[in-house]
Structure formats: structure tokens, C-alpha cells
C-alpha positions in Angstrom: 14.8 21.4 3.0 16.1 18.3 1.3 19.9 18.4 1.2 21.3 18.6 -2.3 22.7 15.3 -3.6 26.5 15.0 -3.2 26.9 14.2 -6.9 23.6 14.9 -8.7 23.1 14.0 -12.3 26.7 12.7 -12.7 26.3 9.0 -12.0 28.3 6.8 -14.4 26.3 4.7 -16.8 27.3 1.4 -15.0 26.0 2.7 -11.7 22.7 3.5 -13.3 22.7 0.1 -15.0 23.5 -1.8 -11.8 20.8 0.1 -9.9 18.3 -0.7 -12.6 19.2 -4.3 -12.6 18.9 -4.5 -8.9 15.5 -2.8 -9.2 14.3 -5.6 -11.5 15.2 -8.2 -8.9 13.7 -6.2 -6.1 10.6 -5.7 -8.2 10.2 -9.5 -8.4 10.3 -9.6 -4.6 7.9 -6.7 -4.4 5.4 -8.7 -6.4 5.5 -11.4 -3.7 5.3 -8.9 -0.9 2.3 -7.1 -2.4 0.4 -10.3 -3.0 1.2 -12.2 0.2 1.5 -9.6 2.9 -2.2 -8.7 2.9 -3.1 -12.4 3.0 -0.7 -13.0 5.9 -2.3 -10.1 7.8 -5.8 -11.4 7.1 -4.8 -14.8 8.3 -3.5 -13.3 11.5 -6.6 -11.2 12.2 -9.0 -14.1 11.3 -7.1 -16.8 13.2 -9.7 -19.4 14.5 -10.2 -19.8 18.2 -9.8 -23.6 17.9 -7.1 -25.4 15.9 -8.0 -27.0 12.6 -8.2 -30.8 12.3 -4.9 -32.3 11.2 -6.2 -33.3 7.8 -7.4 -29.7 7.0 -4.6 -27.7 8.5 -2.6 -25.6 6.1 1.0 -24.5 6.5 1.2 -20.8 7.4 1.8 -18.5 4.5 5.0 -16.5 4.6 7.0 -14.4 2.1 9.3 -17.4 1.5 6.9 -20.4 1.7 5.3 -22.0 -0.1 7.4 -21.5 -3.2 6.0 -19.5 -6.1 3.5 -21.5 -8.1 0.6 -21.0 -10.5 -2.6 -20.2 -8.6 -4.6 -22.2 -11.1 -2.7 -25.5 -11.7 -0.4 -25.2 -8.7 2.6 -25.9 -10.9 5.8 -24.6 -9.2 7.5 -21.7 -11.0 10.9 -22.9 -12.2 14.0 -20.6 -11.8 14.1 -20.0 -15.6 10.5 -18.9 -15.5 11.1 -16.4 -12.7 13.5 -14.0 -14.5 12.1 -10.5 -14.1 10.3 -9.3 -17.3 12.2 -11.6 -19.6 10.4 -14.7 -18.4 7.0 -13.0 -18.9 8.0 -12.1 -22.5 9.3 -15.6 -23.3 6.2 -17.2 -21.8 4.0 -14.7 -23.7 2.3 -13.8 -20.5 0.9 -17.3 -19.8 1.7 -20.1 -17.3 3.9 -22.7 -18.9 1.7 -25.5 -17.5 -2.0 -24.6 -17.9 -1.5 -21.5 -20.1 -3.5 -19.3 -17.7 -2.8 -15.6 -18.3 -0.2 -14.0 -16.0 -1.4 -10.5 -14.9 0.4 -7.7 -16.7 1.0 -5.9 -13.4 3.9 -8.3 -12.5 6.3 -7.2 -15.2 5.0 -3.6 -14.9 6.0 -3.5 -11.2 9.4 -5.0 -12.0 9.9 -2.4 -14.7 8.7 0.4 -12.5 11.1 -0.7 -9.7 14.0 -0.7 -12.2 13.1 2.7 -13.6 12.8 4.2 -10.1 16.2 2.7 -9.2 17.8 3.9 -12.4 16.3 7.4 -12.0 17.5 7.6 -8.3 21.0 6.5 -9.4 21.0 9.2 -12.1 19.8 11.9 -9.7 21.8 11.1 -6.6 24.9 9.4 -8.0 26.8 6.7 -6.0 26.1 8.3 -2.6 24.6 7.4 0.7 21.5 9.3 -0.5 21.1 6.7 -3.3 20.8 3.8 -0.8 18.2 5.7 1.3 16.3 6.8 -1.8 16.0 3.2 -3.1 14.7 2.0 0.3 12.1 4.8 0.3 11.0 4.4 -3.3 10.7 0.6 -3.2 8.7 0.7 0.1 6.4 3.4 -1.3 5.8 1.2 -4.4 4.7 -1.7 -2.2 2.4 0.6 -0.2 1.0 2.0 -3.4 -0.1 -1.4 -4.7 -1.3 -2.8 -1.4 -3.5 0.2 -0.8 -4.9 0.1 -4.3 -5.8 -3.6 -3.9 -6.9 -3.7 -0.3 -7.2 -0.1 1.0 -4.8 -0.8 3.8 -1.4 0.6 4.7 0.2 -2.1 6.9 1.9 -0.9 10.1 4.7 -3.4 9.4 5.7 -1.2 6.5 4.8 2.3 7.5 6.2 2.3 11.0 9.7 0.8 10.1 9.8 3.3 7.2 9.2 6.1 9.7 11.9 5.0 12.1 14.3 4.2 9.3 13.8 7.8 7.9 14.8 9.2 11.3 17.8 7.0 11.5 19.0 7.8 8.0 18.6 11.5 8.7 20.6 11.2 12.0 23.5 11.6 9.5 21.7 14.5 7.7 21.4 12.4 4.6 18.4 14.2 3.2 17.6 16.8 5.9 18.8 17.7 9.3 17.6 15.4 12.1 15.5 18.2 13.7 13.8 18.7 10.4 13.1 15.0 10.1 11.6 14.9 13.6 9.4 17.9 12.9 8.5 16.4 9.6 7.3 13.2 11.2 5.3 15.0 13.8 3.8 17.5 11.3 3.0 14.7 8.8 1.0 12.7 11.4 -0.7 15.6 13.1 -1.8 17.4 9.8 -3.9 14.4 8.6 -4.9 13.5 12.1 -6.4 17.0 12.5 -8.2 16.8 9.1 -9.6 13.4 10.1 -11.1 14.7 13.4 -12.4 17.9 11.9 -14.1 16.0 9.1 -15.5 13.5 11.7 -16.8 16.3 13.9 -18.8 17.9 11.1 -19.9 14.8 9.2 -19.8 11.9 11.8 -17.9 9.9 9.3 -14.2 8.8 9.0 -12.6 10.6 6.1 -9.4 8.5 6.0 -7.6 5.7 7.8 -4.9 5.9 10.4 -2.5 4.3 8.0 -2.5 7.6 6.0 -1.3 9.5 9.1 1.5 7.1 9.6 2.5 7.1 5.9 2.7 10.9 5.8 4.6 10.9 9.0 7.1 8.4 7.4 7.5 10.7 4.4 8.1 13.6 6.7 10.7 11.7 8.6 12.6 11.1 5.3 12.1 14.5 3.6 11.5 16.9 6.4 8.5 19.2 7.1 8.8 21.6 4.2 7.5 19.4 1.4 4.5 18.2 3.3 2.1 21.0 2.2 2.9 20.4 -1.5 2.6 16.7 -1.0 -0.9 17.0 0.6 -2.0 19.5 -2.1 -0.9 17.2 -4.9 -2.3 14.1 -3.3 -5.6 15.7 -2.6 -5.8 17.1 -6.1 -5.0 13.7 -7.7 -7.6 12.0 -5.5 -10.2 14.5 -6.4 -9.6 14.2 -10.1 -9.6 10.4 -10.0 -12.7 10.4 -7.8 -14.6 12.6 -10.2 -13.5 10.5 -13.2 -14.8 7.3 -11.4 -18.1 9.0 -10.6 -18.7 10.2 -14.2 -17.3 7.4 -16.3 -17.5 4.4 -14.1 -20.7 5.1 -12.1 -19.0 5.2 -8.7 -21.4 6.4 -6.0 -20.7 9.7 -4.2 -19.1 9.1 -0.8 -17.7 5.7 -1.7 -14.5 4.9 0.1 -11.3 5.2 -2.0 -7.6 4.8 -1.0 -5.7 7.9 -0.3 -2.3 6.3 0.2 -1.5 5.8 -3.5 -1.7 9.6 -4.0 0.5 10.2 -1.0 3.1 7.8 -2.2 3.3 9.3 -5.7 3.5 12.8 -4.3 6.1 11.7 -1.8 8.2 10.1 -4.5 8.0 13.2 -6.6 9.1 15.4 -3.7 12.2 13.2 -3.3 13.3 14.0 -6.9 11.9 17.5 -7.4 12.8 19.1 -4.0 9.3 20.5 -3.4 10.4 21.6 0.1 12.8 24.2 -1.3 10.1 25.7 -3.5 7.6 25.6 -0.6 10.1 27.4 1.6 10.6 30.1 -1.0 6.8 30.5 -1.4 6.4 30.8 2.4 9.1 33.5 2.6 7.6 35.5 -0.3 4.1 35.4 1.3 5.5 36.3 4.7 7.4 39.2 3.1 4.3 40.7 1.5 2.1 40.0 4.5 4.3 41.8 7.0 5.7 44.4 4.6 
């Protein structure tokens, strides 16, 4: 069960404001991470066996280099044009050089990151839980967007998130350490079991291994008790969206779709709404009537 916040719903306004402001800045970094990390992984996997000629060689892409620039005209983004949300509004959503439209998703991710940070500050107050919640929510945001775009959940995000959850809960920040360990194991094994049962009966892969690792990471942060509600909510959301795509957008039956975004949304909801506590009560009620 998720431990109650030390000072829930009592955060001063300035704490919420600082958290939201920090969320805007982190959201700007998340935009870079979401765009560049898949390209970096693709470059690593597709590295040529022989080196390129000196005149065709390109410097390796990193999160820091090259500096942010317009993909169309290659014009560098100036510091005053890189202020979260505000610069987008001042530029009216277009590049200052070639007037190419800037995707709306960039300010939306920055705003979403700020709202999550402010909501976490309001819910947990200025506590150790707040720091952990911010790390979890921002990482889930990056995983959500990367999986939507590329249908991958990079190990370089899911595995550190898993170990960080265990380390954070070594201090019983959200749950006791033994609940975190069981949560990580149960999160991985539950989807792993579904994967192999589905493959046994259909001969197809129903999901990727990244989903196992993501749910294991969520279990490491929140414990074992919210996992069943998270799986139910994520599966329901995926089913609803899948049916909508089939009926309105002509998506073919059996076409692959990302499951990670639904896990991240359900996991973030479990952090705020303490689904584990309700799940434990439901299990106790069912056990009482089953063995009465």
C-alpha cells in the first residue's frame, strides 16, 4: 500500500509554483529526450560495419549536441526563442527563420510536465515523496511519448527507473522495501505470463518486453497492490482506443499498437489516487465472503 503523504494537500502556493516552473523547464528537456533518444538508439543499432568517408561522416547525435535548431532551415534556436511555452506563443508557433510550423506537441509536453509537477507538489507537499514523484512522473511522460511515436520503451529509461524505485523505497518513501521488491517481481511476471500464454495459443507476440520492464518499474515505486487496477485500466483503455481506431480510422484487426502509454497513464493515476489501498480492501472483502 502506498504510504500516505507526510503533508498531503497542504503545500504552500510558492512550493506549487516553484514545482510547476521547474516542470516547464524539465518539459523543455523532455522534448529533446523524446525526439533524440530514439534516433540515438537507432544509430547505435544500425552502426555500419565500415567507417564512413571523412567527407560524409556526421558527428554523433547526443542529448546535448548538436544545439537545438530548426529541422527545415537549420537555423539555431536562440536562447530567447527557447523559453518554454512563452516562446511558442511569441513566435506564433512558427520558426523565426523559415516560418515552418512548430509542432503543437512541444508546448503541450511542457505544460503537461508543469501541471504534473504542480499537482504532485499540491498532493505530497514539500516532502521526500515529492522529489520521488517528480522523477517518476517525468520519466513516465518521456516513455509515454516515445512509445506513441516509435512503439519502443528504451531499457535506458525503464531499468534505471526500476532500480531507482527500489532505492527510493529503501527509505519506505512510498511503500515498504519488501512491498517494492514484490511489486517489481509481480509487475514483470504478470505481463511475462500473459505474453507466453498468448504466444502459446496464437503463435504471436502480444506485447514487447519493454512493457514487462515498465510495469516492474511501476511496481518498484508503488508496490504490488496497485498492479491489478493498473493492468485493468491500461487494458481497458487500450481496448477502447483500439476499437475506436478500427471503426473510425480503418485500422486493421490485429495491427500492433503500443501498450506502454496506457501503463504510464494508469501508473501515474495510481500514484495520486492510491489504487493499491482500494485494491487491498476489495481483496479483503472478496476473501471474507469466499471463506465465510
